[in-house]
C-alpha positions as CSV (number, residue, x, y, z in Angstrom):
1,M,0.0,0.0,0.0
2,M,2.8,2.4,0.9
3,L,4.5,1.9,-2.4
4,A,1.4,2.6,-4.3
5,N,1.1,5.9,-2.5
6,I,4.7,6.7,-3.4
7,R,4.1,6.1,-7.1
8,T,0.9,8.2,-7.1
9,E,2.6,11.0,-5.2
10,A,5.5,10.9,-7.6
11,L,3.2,11.3,-10.6
12,A,1.3,14.1,-8.9
13,T,4.5,15.9,-8.1
14,Y,6.4,15.5,-11.4
15,A,3.5,15.4,-13.9
16,P,0.6,17.2,-12.1
17,L,-1.5,17.7,-15.3
18,A,-1.2,14.0,-16.3
19,Y,-2.0,13.0,-12.7
20,D,-5.1,15.3,-12.6
21,H,-6.3,13.8,-16.0
22,L,-5.8,10.2,-14.8
23,R,-7.4,10.9,-11.4
24,D,-10.4,12.5,-13.1
25,R,-10.9,9.6,-15.6
26,M,-10.6,7.0,-12.8
27,R,-13.1,8.9,-10.7
28,D,-15.5,8.9,-13.7
29,L,-14.9,5.2,-14.1
30,H,-15.7,4.5,-10.5
31,R,-18.8,6.6,-10.4
32,K,-20.3,4.5,-13.3
33,H,-18.8,1.2,-12.1
34,P,-18.3,1.2,-8.3
35,H,-17.7,-2.5,-8.2
36,L,-14.4,-2.2,-10.0
37,K,-11.3,-2.5,-7.9
38,F,-7.7,-1.5,-8.5
39,A,-4.7,-3.7,-7.7
40,F,-3.7,-1.1,-5.0
41,E,-6.3,0.8,-3.1
42,H,-4.4,4.0,-2.8
43,S,-3.1,4.2,-6.3
44,V,-4.4,6.3,-9.2
45,Y,-3.0,3.8,-11.7
46,P,-5.6,1.2,-12.8
47,A,-3.2,-1.6,-13.8
48,C,0.1,-3.2,-12.7
49,T,2.5,-5.9,-13.8
50,M,4.9,-7.7,-11.5
51,N,8.1,-9.3,-13.0
52,C,9.0,-12.0,-10.6
53,G,12.4,-12.9,-11.9
54,P,14.4,-14.1,-10.2
55,Q,16.5,-12.2,-12.8
56,S,14.0,-10.0,-14.7
57,V,15.5,-8.4,-17.8
58,S,13.5,-6.3,-20.2
59,F,14.9,-5.8,-23.7
60,G,14.3,-2.6,-25.5
61,H,10.6,-2.1,-26.2
62,T,7.6,0.3,-26.0
63,D,4.3,-0.5,-24.5
64,G,2.1,0.7,-27.4
65,S,-1.2,0.0,-25.6
66,D,-0.3,2.2,-22.6
67,Y,-1.9,5.7,-22.5
68,P,0.6,8.0,-24.2
69,G,-0.3,11.0,-22.1
70,L,0.7,9.4,-18.8
71,L,4.0,8.5,-17.2
72,G,3.9,5.0,-16.0
73,S,5.9,3.9,-12.9
74,I,8.8,1.4,-12.9
75,H,10.0,0.2,-9.5
76,S,13.0,-2.1,-9.1
77,F,13.6,-4.6,-6.3
78,G,15.9,-7.3,-5.3
79,H,19.5,-8.0,-4.2
80,F,22.0,-7.0,-6.8
81,D,25.0,-4.7,-7.2
82,A,23.7,-1.8,-9.3
83,R,27.2,-0.9,-10.4
84,Y,27.3,-4.0,-12.6
85,G,23.7,-4.5,-13.7
86,C,20.1,-3.5,-13.8
87,H,20.7,-0.2,-15.5
88,F,17.6,1.5,-16.9
89,I,18.1,2.2,-20.6
90,A,16.1,5.0,-22.4
91,F,17.2,4.1,-25.9
92,D,15.6,7.0,-27.7
93,L,17.3,9.5,-25.3
94,K,20.6,7.5,-25.4
95,L,20.6,7.3,-21.5
96,F,22.0,4.5,-19.5
97,I,21.0,5.1,-15.8
98,R,22.1,3.2,-12.7
99,F,18.9,1.8,-11.2
100,P,19.6,0.4,-7.7
101,S,17.1,-1.7,-5.8
102,G,14.2,0.4,-4.6
103,S,14.6,2.9,-7.4
104,L,11.5,4.4,-9.0
105,A,11.3,5.8,-12.6
106,L,8.4,7.6,-14.2
107,A,8.5,7.2,-18.0
108,S,6.2,7.3,-21.0
109,S,6.4,3.6,-21.7
110,S,4.3,4.0,-24.9
111,G,6.5,6.7,-26.3
112,L,10.0,5.8,-25.1
113,T,11.9,2.7,-26.0
114,H,13.2,1.4,-22.7
115,G,14.6,-1.7,-21.0
116,N,17.2,-2.8,-18.5
117,T,20.5,-4.6,-18.4
118,A,21.0,-8.0,-16.9
119,I,22.4,-8.6,-13.4
120,Q,25.2,-10.9,-12.2
121,P,24.7,-14.6,-11.6
122,G,23.3,-15.4,-8.2
123,E,21.7,-11.9,-7.8
124,T,17.9,-11.3,-7.9
125,R,15.9,-8.5,-9.6
126,Y,12.2,-8.0,-9.6
127,S,10.1,-5.1,-10.9
128,L,6.6,-3.7,-10.4
129,T,5.2,-1.4,-13.1
130,Q,1.9,0.6,-12.9
131,Y,0.2,2.2,-15.9
132,A,-3.0,2.9,-17.6
133,S,-4.3,1.4,-20.8
134,G,-4.9,3.9,-23.6
135,H,-8.1,1.9,-24.5
136,L,-9.4,2.2,-21.0
137,I,-8.9,6.0,-20.9
138,K,-10.5,6.3,-24.3
139,W,-13.5,4.2,-23.2
140,V,-14.0,6.2,-20.0
């Protein structure tokens, strides 16, 4: 629950217009369909994906069905030495960013080709992402 609050607060702080837009759309959705439940009670994001590893690696990709007007959250967990692996890569921006366990990134996953590097043998890496489907926003 606390991590969901952190992601929502990060979005509200760093992308307030996107946060307001998503919050308003999700409020509209819940007014019409109060029986729907989010994965995290205190999160404005309607969807999440957990990569359970134990050595989660994401090759360069975009998430084309995610809502392009929203920064999704990417949270890294596990036991690994961030000097040697699990770097966040923003291919389009030519950025290679150290991404230690516990790090949180906000990125437009539909508009930015992104991924992460492998970790060392014997280490563990997991991730939790939260996002909104473009189709859901359009439907609402």
